[in-house]
N, C-alpha and C positions, 0 to 999 in steps of 0.2 A: 569693393569696386563701386565707383560712382554711378548711380542709376541713370542720371541725366546723360553722362558721356556714353554709357552703354546703349541707351536709346538711340543716340545719334549714330553709334557704330552699327547697331542692328539695321537701322534705316539705310545706311550707306551700303552695307553688304547685301541687303535684300535687293536694292536697286541695281547693284552690280550683277547679281545673279540673274535677275530678270532681263537685264541688258544682254547678257550672254545667251540666254534662251532666245531672245529676239534675233541675235546675230546667227545663232545656230539653225533655228527652225524657219524663221521668216526670210532671212537673207542668204542662208546657206554659206555663211562666211564666219566660221568659228574663229575666235581670237585667242582662246586658251585651250589647253589640253583637258582631257577628261579628268585627270588627277587633280589639276588645279581647280577645276569646277567642283569636284567632290570635296576638296579641302575647304573651299569657300562655304559650301553647304554645312560641313561639319563644324566650322567655326560659328556659323549662325545658330545651329542647333545647340551648341554648348552655351552660347550667350543667352539664348531664349530659355534654356533649362534653368539658369540662375535667376532669371526674371520672367517667369511665365506670364505675368500680367502685361508684358510688352509685346506679346505675340499678337499680330494683327491677322485678320481673316484672309488677307491676300499675301501673307508671308510665304516665300518659297518653301519654308519648312512644312507648310500645310499640304504640300504635294506628296509627302511621305505616306499619307493615308491613315485612315482610322477604321475602326470596326463599329458598325451601328447595330443596335440590339434587335431591331425588327425590320420588316420589309419596307421597301421604298414607298413613300406616299405618292398619291396621284395629284398632279398640278395642272392647271389650265394654261394653255399656250396663250401668249399675248396676241397672237395672230395665227390663223389656221395654217397648219403645215400640210400643203397639198401634196398629193402623189402625182407623178408624171405619167402621161399616156406613153405607151411604148410603140415603136415601129420596128419592123423586122426586115424591111426591104427598102431599096432605093425608091421604088414606086410609092410605098406608103409614106416615106419622108417627103417626096415631092407633093403628094396629096395634102400633107400638113401645110407645106409652104403655100400651096394654092389657097388654102383657107385663110392663111395669114394675109396674103395679098388681097384677097376679097374683103377682109375686114379692115384693111388699111389702103383703100383705093387711091391711086395717084401719089403715094408717099414713097420716099426713098427709105429702104429698110437695110439696116446692118444687123449682123448676127454675132453672138458670142458662142464659140464652141468650147465646151469643157469636157474633160474625160469623166466618165461616170464611174466613180470609185465604188467598189463593192464592199461596203462597210455597213455601219449602223448610223442612221440619221440622228442628229442631236440639235437641240436649240439651246443657245447660250444667251443669258440675259445679263447686261451690264448696267449698273446704276452709278452715275457720276464716274464712269470709267472702271468700276470695280465689279468683278464677277459675283453675282448674288444667286444665280440659279442655273443649273444645267439639267436638261430633261431629255428623255427619249421622245421619239415621234408619237408613239402610241397610236391612237385612232385619228390623229391630226388635230383634234380639239383638246385632248388631254394626253399627258404622258407621265412617265415615272420620274420622280425627282431623284436624279443620280449625281447631284452636285459633288458629293463626297468622292465619287469615282473620277468624274471628269476633271476635278482639281489636280489629280495626279498626272494628267497628260501634259507633258512639258510644252507641247506645241500650242496649247491653249493658254493664253495670257491670263493671269489672275488680276492684273491691272493693266489697262491699256497704255501703250507708249504714245508719247507726243513728241514728234520730231520736227514739227513745223508749226505755223501759226494757226492751222486748222484746228478748231476747238473740238473737244471730245463731247459727244452727245450726252444729254442728261439721262436718256434711256435708250439703250441699243439692244435689239434682239436679233442675233444672227443665227444662221443655220449652216450646218456643216456635216461632214461625213467622218465618223471615227473609224479608223481602219488599222490593220496590222500588216507590216511588210512581210513578204514571203520568208526572208531569212529569220526574222523574229518568230514567225509562226512555226517554222521548222525547228528552231531551237526550243521553243516551248513544248512542242510535241515530243521532241527527243528527250527533254527533261521529264515529261509525264511518262514517257515509255520507260525511262530508267527507274522511275518511282512506281511502275506497275499501275499507273492510273489510266482512266479512259482518255483516249485521244480526241482532240477536236477534229471535226470533219474537214473544215476549211478555215481560212483566215477570217472570213466574216463571222462564222460561229464563234471563233475564239474572241474576236473583238466584242461581239454582243454579250457573250458570257462574262467577259472581264468587266464590262461597264456595269453589269447588273449585280455584281458581287456585293454582299453586305460588308465584306472586309476589303476596303480599298487599299490596304497595305499590299494585298496580293495583286490588285489592279496595277499598282505603282511599279511592280516588278515586270510587267508584261509589255512594256515598250509600245504603247498605243500612240497613234498620231491622229491629227485632225486637219482636214482641209475645209476652209470656209467657202461657201458658194453663193449664198443669198442672205437676205434679211427679211424680218417680219415687221419690226417696228423701229423707227428712228425718230426720236423727238429731241428738240432743243439743241440743235447743232448743225453740222454740215449736212446739206442735202445733195443729192446726186441727180444727174440728168440721164445717165446711162449705167448699164450693168458693168461696163468696162471701168468706168470711173470708180464705181463701188469696189471692185476687186482691187484696183490699184491703191485705194485708200486703206483697205483692210490690211494690206501688207505694211503700210506705214504705222498703223496702230498696233502692230505686233502679231497679227494673225498669219497663219500659213495659207497661201492660195496655191492651187496646183500650178506649177510653173509652165505646163504645156497648154494652158488656156490660151485661146487665140481670138482676136478681133477679126471677123470676116466681113469684108466689104460687099461680097456678093454671095449668093447661094451656092455657086460653083466652088467657092473657097471652102464652104462647109463640107461639101462632098469630098474635096481633096483632103481635108483634115481627117475625115472619117477613114478614108482609104489608107492614109499614111499610118494612122495608129492601129488600124486593123492588122497591119503588117508588123508594127512595133510592139504590140501588146505583150508578147512573151519576153521582151527584153526589159520591161518595166519592173521595178522592185515591189509592186503591189498589184492586187487583182483589179482589173478594169474590165467591165462587161459591156461597154458601149460608149457613146458620146451623147452629152446633153446639149441641145441647141436651144438658144434663147434669143428672142428679139432684143436688141441692145438697148433701144430707147425705152426708158421707164414710162414716159408719156404714152408711147405706142402700146406698151404692155397694159396700161390702164384702159386704153381704148378697146383692146381685145378682150380683157376681162378673164373670168374663170367660169368653168362649169362647177357643179357641186363637188366634183372629185379632183379636177385637174385644171391648171392654167392653160389658156388657149395660146399663150405666147411662148410656151416652152414644150419640148418633146424629147423623149429619149430614143435614140437610134441604137438598137442593141447589136452587138457583134454576133456573128454566127457562132453557135455553141460548139465547143470542142468536145463533142460527144460521139459515142458509138454504141451499138447494141451488140450483145453477145449472150451466150447461154451459161448458166451456173452449172458447172459439172458436179460440184460437191460443196458442202459446207463442213469445214473441219474446225476443231476446237484446239487451240494451242494453250499450253500451260506455261506460264512465266516463272521466273525464279522466285517470286514470292507467292506462287500458287494461283495468281489471277488467271481466270479462263477467258480467252479472247477468241471469238468466232471469226473465221476467215473464209471468204468465198473463193473457191478455185474456179477459174473461168476458162472458157474456150478462148485461146489467144486471139486478140483483136488489136488492130492498129488504131491509136487515138493520139492526136497531137504529136505525131512523130515518133511515138514509142509503142512497143508491143506490151499490152497489158494482159497478164495471165492470172493475177491474184488481186484481191482487194480486201482490206480489213473491214469488218462490219462493226468494229468498235466495241459493241456490247450487245447483250441480248434484248435490251429495250429497243435498240435500233432495228434488230431483226423483226421484232413485233411491229414496229412502226411501218417498216417497208412491206411487211407481209410476205417475206421472201422464203423460198424453199428450193431444194435441189430440183433442177430441171427447168426452172423459170427462165424466161428471157428478160434481160435487164438492160437499163440504160446506164452506161458508165461515163464519167466526166473527168477530165484532167485539165487543170488550169496552171499555166506556167510550169514550174518544176515541182508542184505540189503532188503528193501521192494521189493516185486515182481513187475515186469514190463511186459507189453505186447510188444513183439518183432516185431511181424508182423501178418497179417491176412493170414491164410493158406487155408481157404475156405470161400468164400463169401456166404451169405444167398441169395439164388436164388429166394426166394419167395417174395422179396421186390424189388421195382424199385429204391429205394433211393440209391444214390451213397455213402453217409456217413452221420453220425449224424451231424445235423446243430445246430448252436448257437440259443438258444431260443430268441424270440423277446421280451419276458417279463420275469420278475423275477419269477421263478417257485414257490416261497413262498408267495410273496405279490402281484404279478401282476404288480409291478412297472416297470418303464422304465429302460433299460439297456444301458450303455454307454461304449465306448472303447476310450482310449487315442489316440493321434495323432501318436505316435511312435508304431512300431510293437510289442515291448516287453511289452506293457501295457496291463494288463488283462481286461477282461470284468467285469463290476461291476453293481450291483443294486444300483441306486442312490437315492432310497427312504430312507430318514433318519429315517423313522418310520417302516421300514421293521421288522416284529416281529422275523424273523429268525436271523437277525443281532443282535437284542437285546438279543435273547436267547443265541447266541454264546458268546457275550460280557459278559453277566452276568455269564455264566458258567465259562468263563475264569477268571473273577473277583473272583469267589468263589473257584477256583482250588487250589490244595495243594501248588503249588509254589507261588501263589498270596496271597489271604486273608485266605486261608485254612478254609473255612466254611464247616465243615463236615455235610453231609445231604442235601446240596443244590446242587444236581446234575441236569443233563439235564431234567429228568422227572418232578422234582419239579419246576424248572425254567419255563418249558413249560406251566405247569398249572397256575402258577402265572401270566404269560403274557396273556394267553387265558382268564383268569378271570378278567383281567384288574387291578390286584392288584399292579403291578409294571410298571413303565414307564422308569426307569433308575436304575443304581446300588444303588443309595442312598435310594431308596424307601424301600429296604429290611430292613433298620434300623428303619423304622417306622411301620412295621407290628406288629400285635399282635397275640395272641394265636388263637383267633376266625378266623382270616384270614387264617391261615394254616389248621384249621379244615374244611374249605370249600373245601380243596383239597382231592383227592382220597387217600385212604390208610393212612390217618392221624388220629391218636387218641391223647389223652391228652399227653401221655409221649413223643411220637415222636415230637409233636409240641413244647413241653417244651425243649427238647434236642436241637432242631434246633435253637430256640430262644437263648439258652445259647451259642451255637456255634457262632451265629451272634454277640452276645454281646462280646464274647471273641475276635473276629476278630478286634474289634476297637483298640486293643492294638498291632496289628501287626506293625512291623517297617516300616518306610517310604519307604524303597526299595520295599517291597512287594506291598504297595499301588500304587507306580508309575508303577510297572509291571502290576498290576491288572487293571489299567486304560485302558490298551490296546492301547497305543499310537503306531501308525505304526512305524516300524523299531526299537522299543525299546524292547529288550529281557531282560531276567533275569539278565544277567551280566551288561548290560547297565543301568538298573534301579538301581542296587546296586552302580555303579560308580557315578551316578547322585546324589543319596541320600548321599553318602559320601562327595561329592564335595559341594553341596548346603545346606545340613543340614535341609532344610525346603521346603515344597511344595510352599510356597509363593515366596521364592527366585528363585526357579526353574521356576515358572510361569512368573516372571518378567525378566528372563534372556534373553538377546538379542542373535541373531544368532552368532555374533562374540564371545560372552562370551562362548557359548556352543562349538564352533569350537576350542576354545583355549584348550579344554580338549583333552589330547593325544588320547584317545580312541573314540572320537566323530568326525565324518566327516560331510561333507556338507549335505548329504541326511538325516542323523539322526537329525542334528541341524534344518533343515527345517521342518521335521516332528513334532518336539517338538514345535517350534514356531507357526506352523499352527494349531496344536491341541489346544494349550492353548489360542489362539486368538478367537476360536469359542465360541459364546454365550452359547451353550449348555454345554461346558466344564466348563466355569466359574460358571454357575448355578449348575452344578453337584457338583463341589468342595465346593461351599457355603453350599449345603445340607449335604455333608459329614462332614463339619466342625460343623454344627448344630447338627449332629448325635453324635458328640463326638469322631471322629476318630483321631488317632495320626498323625499329619501332620508335625511333626519335628523329626529329628533323635537325640536320646539321646546321650550324650557324653559317650564314653566307659569307663568302670572302669579300672583303671590301676592296673596291677598285673604282677608279674614275676614268677608265680608258674610253668610255663612251659619253663622258660628261658633255652636256649641251647638244647632243645629237638627238634628233627627233625621228622616231620610227613609226611605221604603220604596217600591219600585217593584213594580207588578203589571201583568200584561198585556204586550202587544207594542207597542213604540214604533215610529213610522214613520220619523222623521228621524234616529234614532241608535239604537244598541243600548243595552240596560240597563247593560251594563258601562261604556260610554262615558259615559252619563248619571251613573252612580255616581261615576266619576272626576271629572266636572265638579263635583259636589256636594262631594267631598273637597277639591278644589283651592280651593274657596271657603270652606273651613273647616267644612263640614257633616259629618254622620255618617250612615252607612248602617246601619240596624238590621235584624234578621232577622224580627221579628214585631211585629204591631200591638199597642200598649198605650196607655193614657191619656197616657203620656209622649211618644208619637210626635207630631211636629209636622205632617208632611205625608205623605200617601199619593199617589203619582203613578200614575194609572191610564191604561194604554194600551188597546189593543183586547183584547177577551176577558179582562177582569181576573178573578182568582181569588178565593179565599175571603177574602183579606186586604182586598179591597174591601168585602165584606159586613161584616166585623168593624169596619172603619173607620166605616162608616155607623152601626153599632150603638153605637160608642163616641163618636161625634160628632167624630172626627178630621177635620181639613180635607183634602179630596180635590181634587187638581189634575189637569186633563187635560194632554195633552202641550203644547199651546199655552200654557196658563197657567204650566206649569213653565218653559218657555223664556223667557217674559216675566219671570218672577220672577228668572231668572239675569241678564237684561239690565237690570233696574231699577238 
């Protein structure tokens, strides 16, 4: 392969990828599907693999992530990153405006109102249009160098776009907020829950933790975003007269700016903006905790100046917190399917943000210690959007007990077995008894769940009885039960037992991906199981795969590969799979039937499907020649809407795109 031609090809593909990033994130006008984008990236990676010396620092391939050997270095900010003063009432906001008017007598004042995104502040430095440094806020003067992580955020351009005659500055230092959407946060926590890992308390913590990871390959998987809101240094190029001009130019250079930012001609328009989004905040896809108000004129900003801590020309007006206080009735410890112990607070039911809250996970025992919480304490609970409720702090301690806080149990609360904790601080406490009945109960319930083997009727209550009566010792035992076994359980009659047996028999035909997911291998979620089934096509080949074979898969990292290798090496796993084989389960992935009936048709899925996962539905469309796209446009042929559809459903209605419910979608596949 000619190196010169390859260099030109790499440059062309890299520019094309960055242009698509600009269209997707800055303009919200994607021009290609996710698959087409992934294919471009894979082509680039393949070419750069052949000629590593052609890889540039701002190549899209560098977003994939790396692992650095030590902690992040501290770097000086080119200009101080100030924090904002907060106001919590309309009266306080009006007092701030009075100070602005006093500082700018007889001058006409415009304002810019921007949503206050609850994320982690970051500074991005560009030299000659190329990203050279990304840092956290730190103390405002110094921050952590997290360039390796911020490069993985696709809404942060590695190289500035130039779509007009306006020249790119020689040096540009911009500030923004790195955040995570609610749906991505919930997916991340669901994945961590499946892996029996500690959950993040909220999207902000998830974003902060992801940015500061040494292994940015993990950061790359977490779908972070970034909105730019201000600048620190701008040298050798375009200058701005107003904040609004700056925001408009940022979009042209390829940055994402919050689309709800508004130029307000009067202070009354600022108040109207706040009231509008106080009502809309729960419908936004990310956490917003207030509005930032800025004097629009940069010249007037200079006249007002700053205090040691905050600019006088800007202020944050915080939304009323969605919080409530209640009493901790008890703290219980749950045992997961891999033995992880998770403390949960049982609360006196309280209304908060439109729902009744009666329980809240405490995540881990370090969190209990941090909060200093114990039974009988009165606590402040908070709920944002659709995110799970969390305990913010203790507002009044229970004075009737001398205990400082809830302590880690010395034995497993379910089986009385020993508890162990790893050497590193982030390793959870686990019950190490392999015969713990609660672990078996959780594992078998997971195995029978809808996304795994989908055994209708084999819920927690039935599983618990089967274990207590000694009828099952592992998953495979359910395939050797008979009608009389189920009749020994409470509330079982002939018909119910027969239906459950039919459901168990039907599950033998579930595809390999569901079986892999049902096995409950640590760190293997639904998507990972599907990828492994498609790659290896049989459980035998997966079992024999070496760690390097597994790591060669684009979506599989070191941790996942180690989990798979460790799991299948264990004698109990080999014995279990032998029994599943004897029971007649499908241990191979059938070859898909070729069809072009959906050729050229573009689909989008939104909401939750009942009979299949969205991943499975997407694969069905692809096998029939259809295409899955990432956003709704007039070119979209069908939007398939499950339960609780999102904003794509509303957009489809507005554009007149045909919407199918789940049944209509299945019928269209069978036609």
